[in-house]
Backbone as ProteinMPNN parsed JSONL, in Angstrom:
{"seq_chain_A": "MTVTPEILLQAYCSGVFPMAEHRDDPEIFWVDPKRRGVFPLDGFHISRSLAKRLQRGGFRATLNRDFATVVRACADRPETWISEEIFNLYSALHHMGYAHSLEVWQGDRLAGGVYGVAIGGAFFGESMFSHQTDGSKLALAWLIDLLRRTGFVLFDTQFLTDHLASLGAIEISRADYRAQLAEALHVPADITAHPVAATGQGVVQRSTQTS", "coords_chain_A": {"N_chain_A": [[0.839, -1.194, 0.0], [0.575, 2.161, -0.883], [1.695, 4.839, 1.0], [0.144, 7.796, 1.685], [0.087, 11.38, 2.323], [-2.449, 11.914, 3.406], [-3.269, 9.411, 4.385], [-1.346, 9.145, 6.349], [-2.067, 11.179, 8.146], [-4.537, 10.165, 8.975], [-3.622, 7.906, 10.286], [-2.252, 8.981, 12.506], [-4.436, 10.101, 13.849], [-5.636, 7.797, 14.597], [-3.947, 6.776, 16.434], [-1.494, 5.594, 15.775], [1.86, 5.511, 14.412], [4.386, 6.113, 11.838], [7.352, 4.27, 10.837], [10.604, 3.458, 9.503], [12.836, 0.748, 8.776], [15.484, 1.449, 8.279], [17.499, 4.105, 6.853], [17.615, 3.646, 4.09], [15.524, 2.031, 3.485], [12.676, 1.384, 1.622], [10.229, 0.649, 2.563], [7.496, 1.196, 4.815], [6.45, 0.846, 8.165], [3.867, 0.458, 10.666], [3.518, 1.694, 13.993], [2.365, 0.932, 17.204], [2.58, 1.402, 20.252], [2.391, -0.459, 23.361], [2.793, 0.893, 25.703], [2.875, 4.359, 26.095], [4.794, 7.281, 25.517], [4.439, 10.503, 26.9], [4.418, 14.077, 27.247], [3.437, 15.794, 29.973], [2.051, 18.904, 29.715], [2.301, 20.804, 31.665], [4.36, 19.881, 33.121], [7.021, 19.98, 32.353], [10.418, 19.716, 33.02], [12.729, 22.016, 33.884], [16.003, 22.1, 34.384], [18.472, 23.483, 36.691], [20.82, 24.101, 35.319], [19.936, 24.182, 32.659], [18.081, 26.225, 32.84], [19.785, 28.371, 33.437], [21.197, 28.471, 31.032], [19.173, 29.183, 29.263], [18.439, 31.673, 30.31], [20.749, 33.108, 30.112], [20.981, 33.994, 27.566], [21.837, 34.588, 24.075], [20.758, 32.714, 22.462], [18.115, 32.097, 20.128], [14.779, 31.386, 19.03], [12.878, 29.931, 16.353], [9.942, 29.288, 14.376], [9.168, 26.923, 11.99], [11.055, 27.884, 10.201], [13.097, 26.523, 8.857], [12.305, 23.814, 7.942], [13.012, 21.48, 6.426], [15.802, 21.274, 6.829], [15.893, 20.791, 9.578], [14.65, 18.242, 9.773], [16.446, 16.732, 8.229], [18.71, 17.013, 9.821], [17.883, 15.639, 12.091], [17.889, 13.091, 11.054], [20.533, 12.654, 10.597], [22.492, 10.585, 11.639], [24.172, 7.56, 12.71], [22.329, 5.357, 12.726], [19.031, 5.487, 11.629], [15.486, 5.939, 11.516], [14.34, 7.562, 9.732], [13.634, 7.54, 6.645], [14.031, 8.264, 3.091], [11.506, 8.211, 1.973], [9.89, 8.688, 4.206], [10.851, 11.214, 4.897], [9.911, 12.671, 2.668], [7.145, 12.397, 2.998], [6.67, 13.797, 5.416], [7.535, 16.283, 4.65], [5.555, 16.892, 2.811], [3.35, 17.022, 4.565], [4.172, 19.229, 5.995], [3.979, 21.279, 4.077], [1.258, 21.225, 3.819], [0.484, 22.307, 6.17], [0.441, 20.856, 8.536], [2.725, 19.623, 9.672], [5.448, 20.7, 11.655], [8.371, 22.604, 12.468], [10.657, 23.497, 15.037], [13.226, 25.684, 15.515], [16.348, 26.287, 17.085], [18.637, 28.825, 17.41], [22.041, 29.844, 17.462], [23.467, 32.649, 17.06], [23.933, 32.677, 13.649], [23.844, 29.997, 13.327], [22.451, 26.728, 13.531], [21.558, 25.454, 16.612], [20.046, 23.475, 17.677], [17.019, 21.488, 17.344], [13.556, 20.532, 16.773], [10.917, 18.494, 15.478], [7.508, 17.864, 14.463], [4.064, 16.752, 14.289], [0.974, 18.443, 14.138], [-2.324, 18.127, 15.11], [-5.484, 19.202, 15.68], [-5.696, 19.632, 19.139], [-3.469, 18.158, 19.687], [-0.049, 17.394, 19.717], [2.334, 15.67, 17.973], [5.327, 14.608, 18.667], [8.19, 14.018, 16.75], [11.057, 13.831, 16.215], [14.3, 15.003, 17.349], [17.248, 17.074, 17.553], [20.685, 17.904, 18.358], [23.161, 20.336, 17.874], [24.705, 21.829, 19.42], [25.643, 21.954, 22.891], [22.98, 20.873, 24.884], [21.163, 21.548, 22.932], [18.821, 20.234, 21.908], [17.292, 20.151, 24.226], [16.857, 22.844, 24.714], [15.298, 23.419, 22.486], [13.022, 21.849, 23.032], [12.128, 23.109, 25.369], [11.412, 25.663, 24.405], [9.464, 24.848, 22.566], [7.471, 23.534, 24.158], [6.653, 25.669, 25.748], [5.468, 27.204, 23.74], [3.421, 25.468, 22.85], [1.809, 25.361, 25.134], [0.87, 27.988, 25.22], [-0.64, 28.175, 22.935], [-2.837, 26.551, 23.062], [-2.678, 23.712, 23.12], [-3.181, 20.349, 24.323], [-2.134, 17.838, 24.501], [0.967, 16.264, 24.275], [2.6, 14.106, 22.499], [5.185, 11.846, 22.822], [5.798, 9.451, 21.76], [7.736, 7.147, 22.469], [9.115, 6.511, 25.755], [12.102, 7.705, 26.794], [15.157, 7.621, 28.742], [16.301, 10.12, 28.65], [14.123, 11.806, 27.951], [12.477, 11.287, 30.133], [13.93, 12.455, 32.194], [13.358, 15.05, 31.753], [10.758, 15.33, 32.401], [8.856, 13.839, 31.053], [6.408, 11.203, 30.865], [5.101, 7.808, 31.107], [2.265, 6.231, 29.745], [-0.615, 4.051, 29.576], [-1.746, 2.3, 26.615], [-4.53, 2.464, 26.381], [-5.149, 4.705, 28.019], [-3.772, 6.629, 26.578], [-5.168, 6.608, 24.129], [-7.626, 7.581, 24.975], [-6.969, 10.184, 25.845], [-6.043, 11.183, 23.419], [-8.357, 11.11, 21.801], [-9.899, 13.126, 22.97], [-8.176, 15.323, 22.656], [-8.029, 15.697, 19.885], [-10.272, 17.109, 19.235], [-9.874, 19.609, 20.154], [-9.488, 23.011, 19.42], [-6.678, 23.961, 18.704], [-3.876, 26.027, 17.69], [-0.774, 26.176, 16.505], [0.487, 28.328, 15.371], [-0.724, 30.533, 16.373], [0.349, 32.275, 18.24], [3.438, 34.051, 18.568], [6.723, 32.526, 18.72], [8.449, 32.453, 21.836], [10.296, 35.358, 22.578], [12.618, 35.432, 24.072], [14.75, 33.25, 25.996], [14.534, 33.68, 28.687], [11.908, 34.426, 29.149], [10.649, 31.999, 28.661], [11.57, 30.456, 30.815], [10.472, 31.868, 32.987], [7.679, 31.591, 32.59], [7.498, 28.824, 32.754], [8.183, 28.351, 35.393], [6.016, 29.515, 36.659], [3.937, 27.791, 36.002], [4.653, 25.28, 36.844]], "CA_chain_A": [[0.0, 0.0, 0.0], [1.29, 3.425, -0.92], [1.319, 5.731, 2.09], [-0.042, 9.179, 1.265], [-0.04, 12.283, 3.472], [-3.779, 11.77, 3.986], [-3.243, 8.184, 5.179], [-0.511, 9.421, 7.518], [-2.888, 11.942, 9.084], [-5.512, 9.233, 9.54], [-2.896, 7.039, 11.216], [-2.044, 9.728, 13.749], [-5.721, 10.229, 14.526], [-5.973, 6.464, 15.101], [-3.018, 6.436, 17.501], [-0.298, 4.897, 15.312], [2.8, 6.368, 13.697], [5.194, 5.344, 10.897], [8.802, 4.173, 10.942], [11.283, 2.597, 8.543], [13.912, -0.008, 9.429], [16.717, 2.219, 8.133], [17.361, 5.24, 5.941], [17.493, 3.217, 2.694], [14.412, 1.095, 3.36], [11.516, 2.046, 1.025], [9.005, 0.19, 3.221], [7.083, 1.865, 6.044], [5.584, 0.038, 9.014], [3.134, 1.25, 11.649], [3.874, 1.381, 15.375], [1.298, 1.2, 18.168], [3.163, 0.885, 21.498], [1.516, -0.774, 24.491], [3.012, 2.0, 26.635], [3.125, 5.55, 25.273], [5.437, 8.409, 26.162], [3.796, 11.804, 26.733], [4.896, 15.171, 28.078], [2.429, 16.667, 30.569], [2.504, 20.235, 29.308], [2.634, 21.595, 32.853], [5.329, 19.124, 33.894], [8.365, 20.004, 31.777], [11.395, 20.024, 34.071], [13.888, 22.81, 33.469], [17.047, 22.002, 35.4], [19.157, 24.752, 36.959], [21.791, 24.38, 34.257], [19.197, 24.57, 31.459], [17.512, 27.548, 33.117], [20.865, 29.348, 33.28], [21.506, 28.594, 29.608], [18.078, 29.941, 28.653], [18.434, 33.053, 30.799], [21.993, 33.785, 29.745], [20.834, 34.594, 26.245], [22.702, 34.081, 23.017], [19.963, 31.809, 21.629], [16.772, 32.527, 19.725], [14.025, 30.287, 18.439], [11.971, 30.236, 15.252], [9.008, 28.233, 14.017], [9.022, 26.633, 10.56], [11.975, 28.645, 9.349], [13.897, 25.628, 8.01], [11.786, 22.483, 8.262], [13.78, 20.413, 5.766], [17.099, 21.143, 7.483], [15.676, 20.162, 10.881], [14.409, 16.811, 9.58], [17.705, 16.14, 7.784], [19.61, 16.96, 10.977], [17.4, 14.548, 12.943], [18.244, 11.829, 10.395], [21.982, 12.587, 10.413], [23.08, 9.75, 12.686], [24.502, 6.257, 12.112], [21.106, 4.581, 12.512], [17.851, 6.343, 11.662], [14.25, 5.422, 10.923], [13.85, 8.584, 8.801], [14.012, 7.211, 5.273], [13.683, 9.297, 2.124], [10.05, 8.188, 1.845], [9.343, 9.373, 5.377], [11.187, 12.638, 4.732], [9.0, 13.255, 1.679], [5.803, 12.459, 3.581], [6.59, 14.896, 6.378], [7.654, 17.529, 3.875], [4.218, 17.151, 2.278], [2.518, 17.476, 5.684], [4.6, 20.594, 6.321], [3.386, 22.185, 3.083], [-0.182, 21.225, 4.074], [0.248, 23.029, 7.416], [0.312, 19.954, 9.68], [4.027, 19.322, 10.276], [6.117, 21.941, 12.058], [9.702, 22.513, 13.061], [11.11, 24.608, 15.871], [14.674, 25.771, 15.418], [17.069, 27.133, 18.049], [19.807, 29.374, 16.735], [23.087, 30.566, 18.173], [23.909, 33.455, 15.933], [23.351, 32.198, 12.402], [24.019, 28.55, 13.263], [21.463, 25.927, 14.237], [22.065, 24.791, 17.811], [19.209, 22.311, 17.91], [15.676, 21.616, 16.792], [12.594, 19.451, 16.963], [9.796, 18.611, 14.557], [6.399, 16.971, 14.741], [2.796, 16.935, 13.582], [-0.079, 19.021, 14.971], [-3.701, 17.901, 14.679], [-6.312, 19.639, 16.797], [-4.886, 20.02, 20.292], [-2.426, 17.148, 19.903], [1.223, 17.551, 18.995], [3.024, 14.392, 17.917], [6.749, 14.863, 18.487], [8.806, 12.984, 15.922], [12.494, 13.68, 16.455], [14.999, 16.234, 17.694], [18.695, 16.962, 17.384], [21.535, 18.931, 18.969], [24.468, 20.651, 17.31], [25.403, 22.448, 20.537], [25.24, 21.389, 24.182], [21.594, 21.122, 25.296], [20.392, 22.107, 21.818], [17.483, 19.645, 21.834], [16.567, 20.561, 25.431], [16.425, 24.22, 24.467], [14.194, 23.356, 21.52], [11.848, 21.341, 23.734], [11.648, 24.144, 26.287], [10.716, 26.675, 23.605], [8.281, 24.236, 21.966], [6.434, 23.316, 25.161], [6.134, 26.996, 26.075], [4.581, 27.61, 22.637], [2.236, 24.609, 22.869], [0.963, 25.808, 26.245], [0.252, 29.285, 24.92], [-1.477, 28.109, 21.737], [-4.019, 25.747, 23.289], [-2.504, 22.262, 23.018], [-3.451, 19.618, 25.562], [-1.434, 16.557, 24.462], [2.26, 16.219, 23.593], [2.939, 12.696, 22.356], [6.609, 11.628, 22.524], [5.855, 8.086, 21.233], [8.385, 6.283, 23.457], [9.74, 7.197, 26.883], [13.526, 7.433, 26.962], [15.711, 8.185, 29.979], [16.504, 11.551, 28.386], [12.831, 12.488, 28.046], [11.994, 11.149, 31.514], [14.647, 13.43, 33.023], [12.769, 16.365, 31.482], [9.386, 15.345, 32.889], [7.949, 12.97, 30.297], [5.93, 10.03, 31.585], [4.588, 6.733, 30.272], [0.883, 5.874, 30.048], [-1.065, 2.879, 28.839], [-2.347, 2.542, 25.303], [-5.918, 2.881, 26.583], [-5.134, 6.09, 28.5], [-3.341, 7.482, 25.471], [-6.261, 6.723, 23.16], [-8.647, 8.448, 25.565], [-6.469, 11.559, 25.779], [-5.978, 11.567, 22.004], [-9.716, 11.355, 21.316], [-10.3, 14.453, 23.45], [-7.293, 16.36, 22.108], [-8.298, 15.929, 18.463], [-11.405, 18.037, 19.104], [-9.487, 20.907, 20.703], [-9.085, 23.882, 18.308], [-5.401, 24.631, 18.944], [-3.174, 26.52, 16.491], [0.602, 26.447, 16.926], [0.92, 29.614, 14.807], [-1.575, 31.599, 16.907], [1.204, 33.214, 18.961], [4.848, 33.901, 18.164], [7.664, 31.849, 19.612], [8.977, 33.362, 22.856], [11.421, 36.138, 22.074], [13.824, 35.148, 24.856], [14.713, 32.094, 26.87], [14.152, 34.109, 30.025], [10.449, 34.347, 29.199], [10.309, 30.577, 28.749], [11.829, 30.029, 32.198], [9.52, 32.517, 33.888], [6.362, 30.965, 32.451], [7.594, 27.459, 33.224], [8.171, 28.43, 36.856], [4.667, 29.875, 37.083], [2.983, 26.699, 35.757], [5.105, 24.009, 37.409]], "C_chain_A": [[0.879, 1.252, 0.0], [0.781, 4.337, 0.192], [1.279, 7.16, 1.575], [-0.076, 10.08, 2.494], [-1.393, 12.15, 4.168], [-3.866, 10.508, 4.857], [-2.436, 8.397, 6.455], [-1.296, 10.203, 8.569], [-3.927, 11.047, 9.763], [-4.856, 8.311, 10.572], [-2.68, 7.735, 12.55], [-3.34, 9.832, 14.544], [-6.185, 8.899, 15.117], [-5.011, 5.999, 16.184], [-1.788, 5.675, 17.071], [0.589, 5.865, 14.536], [3.741, 5.512, 12.846], [6.677, 5.309, 11.266], [9.313, 3.345, 9.762], [12.419, 1.894, 9.279], [15.234, 0.739, 9.385], [16.535, 3.251, 7.027], [17.137, 4.826, 4.489], [16.334, 2.256, 2.463], [13.194, 1.816, 2.773], [10.204, 1.675, 1.702], [8.769, 0.957, 4.522], [6.217, 0.911, 6.847], [4.984, 0.929, 10.094], [3.428, 0.758, 13.06], [2.736, 1.822, 16.297], [1.738, 0.662, 19.528], [2.119, 0.572, 22.564], [1.605, 0.314, 25.559], [3.47, 3.207, 25.827], [3.802, 6.629, 26.095], [4.685, 9.693, 25.87], [4.475, 12.816, 27.65], [3.695, 15.892, 28.676], [2.881, 18.114, 30.343], [2.787, 21.16, 30.48], [3.72, 20.917, 33.684], [6.723, 19.084, 33.307], [9.363, 20.484, 32.825], [12.587, 20.768, 33.474], [14.905, 22.769, 34.606], [17.701, 23.37, 35.617], [20.108, 25.11, 35.842], [21.079, 24.815, 32.979], [18.582, 25.946, 31.641], [18.571, 28.637, 32.941], [21.195, 29.567, 31.809], [20.437, 29.412, 28.885], [18.13, 31.414, 29.049], [19.66, 33.837, 30.378], [21.891, 34.469, 28.388], [21.803, 33.993, 25.245], [21.999, 33.107, 22.091], [18.655, 32.489, 21.252], [16.094, 31.364, 19.025], [13.123, 30.788, 17.327], [11.059, 29.039, 15.017], [8.935, 28.122, 12.5], [9.934, 27.452, 9.655], [12.747, 27.739, 8.39], [13.535, 24.181, 8.303], [12.664, 21.382, 7.688], [15.121, 20.19, 6.456], [16.965, 20.477, 8.844], [15.48, 18.66, 10.718], [15.689, 16.11, 9.132], [18.684, 16.014, 8.945], [19.195, 15.84, 11.927], [17.807, 13.185, 12.376], [19.75, 11.618, 10.281], [22.645, 11.892, 11.6], [23.321, 8.366, 12.083], [23.282, 5.4, 11.804], [19.91, 5.509, 12.629], [16.67, 5.643, 11.021], [13.696, 6.401, 9.884], [14.392, 8.287, 7.407], [13.638, 8.366, 4.343], [12.171, 9.371, 1.938], [9.398, 8.926, 3.008], [9.647, 10.868, 5.32], [10.2, 13.314, 3.78], [7.583, 13.385, 2.225], [5.671, 13.621, 4.557], [6.766, 16.251, 5.7], [6.3, 17.907, 3.289], [3.28, 17.649, 3.373], [2.883, 18.898, 6.099], [3.965, 21.6, 5.357], [1.866, 22.269, 3.243], [-0.534, 21.928, 5.375], [0.115, 22.162, 8.65], [1.638, 19.669, 10.385], [4.792, 20.623, 10.508], [7.502, 21.656, 12.634], [9.934, 23.727, 13.949], [12.626, 24.568, 15.895], [15.228, 26.673, 16.518], [18.382, 27.528, 17.409], [20.77, 29.989, 17.731], [23.793, 31.38, 17.106], [23.185, 32.991, 14.684], [23.451, 30.685, 12.257], [22.93, 27.836, 14.064], [22.119, 25.236, 15.435], [21.295, 23.509, 18.099], [17.836, 22.53, 17.317], [14.839, 20.39, 17.056], [11.513, 19.616, 15.909], [8.719, 17.593, 14.917], [5.164, 17.383, 13.968], [1.751, 17.452, 14.557], [-1.435, 18.754, 14.338], [-4.6, 18.237, 15.86], [-5.436, 20.128, 17.925], [-3.825, 19.013, 20.644], [-1.193, 17.481, 19.072], [1.981, 16.245, 19.113], [4.504, 14.647, 17.632], [7.405, 13.71, 17.745], [10.288, 12.775, 16.222], [13.092, 15.033, 16.789], [16.5, 16.006, 17.542], [19.39, 18.084, 18.134], [22.804, 19.094, 18.157], [25.343, 21.344, 18.339], [24.921, 21.786, 21.822], [23.831, 21.833, 24.546], [20.727, 21.684, 24.174], [18.98, 21.553, 21.736], [16.652, 20.016, 23.06], [16.052, 21.994, 25.287], [15.235, 24.235, 23.522], [12.917, 22.87, 22.183], [11.266, 22.393, 24.673], [10.866, 25.205, 25.53], [9.424, 26.101, 23.029], [7.164, 24.068, 22.985], [5.839, 24.641, 25.62], [5.138, 27.453, 25.011], [3.298, 26.774, 22.632], [1.275, 25.017, 23.978], [0.18, 27.052, 25.848], [-0.695, 29.241, 23.725], [-2.573, 27.049, 21.828], [-3.882, 24.247, 23.193], [-2.694, 21.59, 24.376], [-2.721, 18.275, 25.616], [-0.144, 16.695, 23.669], [2.722, 14.769, 23.632], [4.427, 12.573, 21.999], [6.869, 10.217, 21.99], [6.429, 7.113, 22.257], [8.937, 7.129, 24.601], [11.194, 6.762, 26.981], [13.986, 8.025, 28.29], [15.885, 9.697, 29.833], [15.198, 12.318, 28.549], [12.277, 12.423, 29.467], [12.662, 12.169, 32.434], [14.087, 14.838, 32.861], [11.301, 16.444, 31.889], [8.404, 14.497, 32.11], [7.586, 11.75, 31.129], [5.434, 8.994, 30.59], [3.17, 6.392, 30.711], [0.484, 4.674, 29.208], [-1.647, 3.281, 27.49], [-3.783, 3.052, 25.455], [-6.003, 4.325, 27.062], [-4.751, 7.048, 27.379], [-4.477, 7.698, 24.48], [-7.36, 7.649, 23.679], [-8.221, 9.915, 25.497], [-6.433, 12.065, 24.341], [-7.363, 11.926, 21.476], [-10.208, 12.737, 21.744], [-9.485, 15.549, 22.78], [-7.615, 16.688, 20.659], [-9.429, 16.923, 18.23], [-11.097, 19.423, 19.665], [-8.96, 21.795, 19.57], [-7.803, 24.666, 18.586], [-4.762, 25.052, 17.622], [-1.776, 26.952, 16.903], [1.123, 27.776, 16.402], [0.144, 30.794, 15.385], [-0.786, 32.653, 17.665], [2.636, 33.015, 18.509], [5.64, 33.088, 19.176], [8.209, 32.87, 20.601], [10.233, 34.065, 22.35], [12.718, 35.833, 22.795], [13.641, 33.874, 25.669], [14.282, 32.453, 28.272], [12.633, 34.05, 30.198], [9.973, 32.916, 29.33], [10.464, 30.087, 30.187], [10.797, 30.614, 33.148], [8.153, 31.858, 33.813], [6.378, 29.523, 32.957], [7.547, 27.398, 34.749], [6.764, 28.701, 37.384], [3.692, 28.71, 36.972], [3.396, 25.39, 36.394], [4.825, 23.924, 38.907]], "O_chain_A": [[1.812, 1.37, 0.795], [-0.421, 4.575, 0.308], [2.283, 7.671, 1.081], [-0.253, 9.584, 3.607], [-1.471, 12.262, 5.391], [-4.462, 10.532, 5.933], [-2.797, 7.889, 7.517], [-1.194, 9.91, 9.761], [-4.165, 11.155, 10.966], [-5.454, 7.98, 11.595], [-2.9, 7.142, 13.606], [-3.343, 9.671, 15.765], [-7.019, 8.87, 16.022], [-5.222, 4.948, 16.79], [-1.08, 5.146, 17.927], [0.129, 6.905, 14.063], [3.884, 4.316, 13.1], [7.184, 6.214, 11.927], [8.551, 2.628, 9.113], [12.906, 2.392, 10.294], [16.018, 0.678, 10.332], [15.511, 3.255, 6.344], [16.53, 5.578, 3.727], [16.178, 1.725, 1.363], [12.718, 2.778, 3.376], [9.177, 2.307, 1.453], [9.709, 1.318, 5.231], [5.349, 0.239, 6.29], [5.505, 2.001, 10.402], [3.57, -0.442, 13.293], [2.217, 2.933, 16.184], [1.316, -0.425, 19.921], [1.094, 1.247, 22.662], [0.622, 0.618, 26.234], [4.351, 3.091, 24.975], [3.425, 6.868, 27.242], [4.326, 9.954, 24.722], [5.032, 12.461, 28.689], [2.977, 16.56, 27.932], [3.982, 18.491, 30.745], [3.44, 22.19, 30.313], [3.979, 21.322, 34.817], [7.537, 18.252, 33.708], [9.172, 21.532, 33.442], [13.346, 20.224, 32.672], [14.678, 23.345, 35.67], [17.507, 24.294, 34.828], [20.208, 26.274, 35.452], [21.553, 25.714, 32.284], [18.559, 26.746, 30.706], [18.297, 29.692, 32.37], [21.442, 30.694, 31.381], [20.744, 30.224, 28.012], [17.892, 32.295, 28.222], [19.631, 35.065, 30.294], [22.63, 35.411, 28.1], [22.496, 33.018, 25.534], [22.549, 32.709, 21.064], [18.157, 33.352, 21.976], [16.753, 30.47, 18.494], [12.66, 31.929, 17.354], [11.374, 27.917, 15.414], [8.672, 29.107, 11.809], [9.621, 27.684, 8.488], [13.024, 28.123, 7.253], [14.341, 23.42, 8.838], [13.021, 20.444, 8.401], [15.535, 19.047, 6.649], [17.824, 19.685, 9.232], [16.085, 17.88, 11.453], [15.987, 15.012, 9.601], [19.406, 15.023, 9.045], [20.049, 15.166, 12.504], [18.042, 12.239, 13.128], [20.199, 10.533, 9.912], [23.272, 12.529, 12.445], [22.735, 8.034, 11.053], [23.206, 4.783, 10.741], [19.782, 6.238, 13.613], [16.833, 4.85, 10.094], [12.696, 6.107, 9.228], [15.479, 8.735, 7.043], [13.002, 9.33, 4.767], [11.614, 10.455, 1.765], [8.46, 9.7, 2.812], [8.796, 11.692, 5.658], [9.712, 14.408, 4.062], [6.896, 14.368, 1.947], [4.678, 14.348, 4.532], [6.199, 17.249, 6.143], [5.93, 19.081, 3.266], [2.506, 18.581, 3.154], [2.019, 19.676, 6.504], [3.473, 22.647, 5.779], [1.253, 23.262, 2.852], [-1.713, 22.133, 5.667], [-0.278, 22.653, 9.708], [1.65, 19.489, 11.603], [4.783, 21.524, 9.67], [7.751, 20.596, 13.209], [9.474, 24.831, 13.656], [13.232, 23.557, 16.249], [14.637, 27.703, 16.84], [19.14, 26.685, 16.931], [20.356, 30.585, 18.726], [24.613, 30.861, 16.348], [21.957, 32.92, 14.666], [23.176, 30.145, 11.185], [22.54, 28.289, 15.141], [23.111, 24.522, 15.285], [21.829, 22.572, 18.694], [17.52, 23.621, 16.844], [15.334, 19.354, 17.5], [11.217, 20.733, 15.487], [8.985, 16.595, 15.586], [5.217, 18.255, 13.1], [1.651, 16.958, 15.68], [-1.673, 19.105, 13.183], [-4.488, 17.625, 16.922], [-4.537, 20.942, 17.713], [-3.326, 18.999, 21.769], [-1.286, 17.804, 17.888], [2.242, 15.766, 20.217], [4.887, 14.876, 16.485], [7.189, 12.548, 18.088], [10.718, 11.646, 16.457], [12.483, 16.075, 16.549], [16.954, 14.869, 17.417], [18.771, 19.084, 18.499], [23.448, 18.111, 17.793], [26.558, 21.444, 18.171], [23.885, 21.121, 21.823], [23.522, 23.024, 24.52], [19.662, 22.242, 24.44], [18.033, 22.309, 21.517], [15.436, 20.18, 22.952], [14.933, 22.303, 25.698], [14.276, 24.977, 23.733], [11.842, 23.414, 21.93], [10.048, 22.548, 24.76], [9.783, 25.605, 25.958], [8.401, 26.785, 23.003], [6.02, 24.426, 22.705], [4.633, 24.723, 25.857], [4.093, 28.018, 25.332], [2.21, 27.312, 22.43], [0.06, 25.017, 23.78], [-1.019, 27.155, 26.105], [-1.472, 30.174, 23.521], [-3.173, 26.682, 20.818], [-4.898, 23.552, 23.184], [-2.412, 22.17, 25.424], [-2.69, 17.636, 26.668], [-0.149, 17.178, 22.537], [3.174, 14.272, 24.664], [4.875, 13.128, 20.996], [8.02, 9.83, 21.79], [5.685, 6.333, 22.852], [9.196, 8.32, 24.432], [11.484, 5.59, 27.223], [13.281, 8.836, 28.89], [15.648, 10.454, 30.774], [15.164, 13.359, 29.206], [11.679, 13.384, 29.95], [12.026, 12.688, 33.351], [14.303, 15.707, 33.706], [10.669, 17.49, 31.745], [7.227, 14.438, 32.467], [8.354, 11.317, 31.988], [5.354, 9.254, 29.39], [2.898, 6.275, 31.906], [1.165, 4.324, 28.245], [-1.991, 4.44, 27.259], [-4.2, 3.965, 24.743], [-6.832, 5.092, 26.573], [-5.322, 8.13, 27.244], [-4.725, 8.821, 24.041], [-7.952, 8.409, 22.913], [-9.015, 10.783, 25.135], [-6.751, 13.224, 24.073], [-7.524, 12.93, 20.783], [-10.859, 13.435, 20.967], [-10.028, 16.58, 22.381], [-7.487, 17.841, 20.244], [-9.533, 17.512, 17.153], [-11.954, 20.306, 19.655], [-8.07, 21.374, 18.831], [-7.834, 25.892, 18.692], [-5.073, 24.499, 16.567], [-1.608, 27.972, 17.571], [2.102, 28.304, 16.93], [0.325, 31.93, 14.945], [-1.205, 33.809, 17.73], [3.009, 31.913, 18.106], [5.263, 32.983, 20.343], [8.411, 34.03, 20.243], [11.119, 33.439, 21.769], [13.798, 35.954, 22.216], [12.519, 33.476, 25.986], [13.721, 31.617, 28.979], [12.135, 33.673, 31.258], [9.0, 32.646, 30.033], [9.595, 29.39, 30.711], [10.301, 29.91, 34.028], [7.532, 31.593, 34.842], [5.392, 29.05, 33.522], [6.937, 26.495, 35.321], [6.372, 28.179, 38.427], [2.732, 28.628, 37.738], [2.583, 24.47, 36.484], [5.144, 22.916, 39.538]]}, "name": "protein", "num_of_chains": 1, "seq": "MTVTPEILLQAYCSGVFPMAEHRDDPEIFWVDPKRRGVFPLDGFHISRSLAKRLQRGGFRATLNRDFATVVRACADRPETWISEEIFNLYSALHHMGYAHSLEVWQGDRLAGGVYGVAIGGAFFGESMFSHQTDGSKLALAWLIDLLRRTGFVLFDTQFLTDHLASLGAIEISRADYRAQLAEALHVPADITAHPVAATGQGVVQRSTQTS"}
């Protein structure tokens, strides 16, 4: 079966997501974990060191400035599930307004980034990368701040890793996830409704107020 952007959107709404075995594999398979990783949007943990990095300045964030480069950077590792077919599918979703990237810059250089898919009030995080120390953590901090301010209620991380758990992500059952997803899909959120925080200091202040 040929996977189209429309089929991919339907898959997300059904609670499954795509992967490939490796970058050169033309086949796509669907994943439906028994246990699902999610970020409670009021539970993101900003450590003292990350807070200092955000408050010190020198970084700025953008939304959808360079989607293709973010996805390519996420795939630039020895082993990746982001095949060319998957890259093309997410590029199509980006042009349709469903897939988004958040970039963190240090000067004119990318320090880190994250990308995912937004449907209703659900954001499905796909992958992230770092080119500088804490680059992906900075991207997550800026992204979660934006999701909070633009009406999202579910941040799906697919799997729970030690790295994500250290930042406040948790694991829930498939049934709990499906229930949360069903509600989130009917929430009229819009990730472009507000601009990305102008400074990391603002991100830290709002995170402190909600945690």
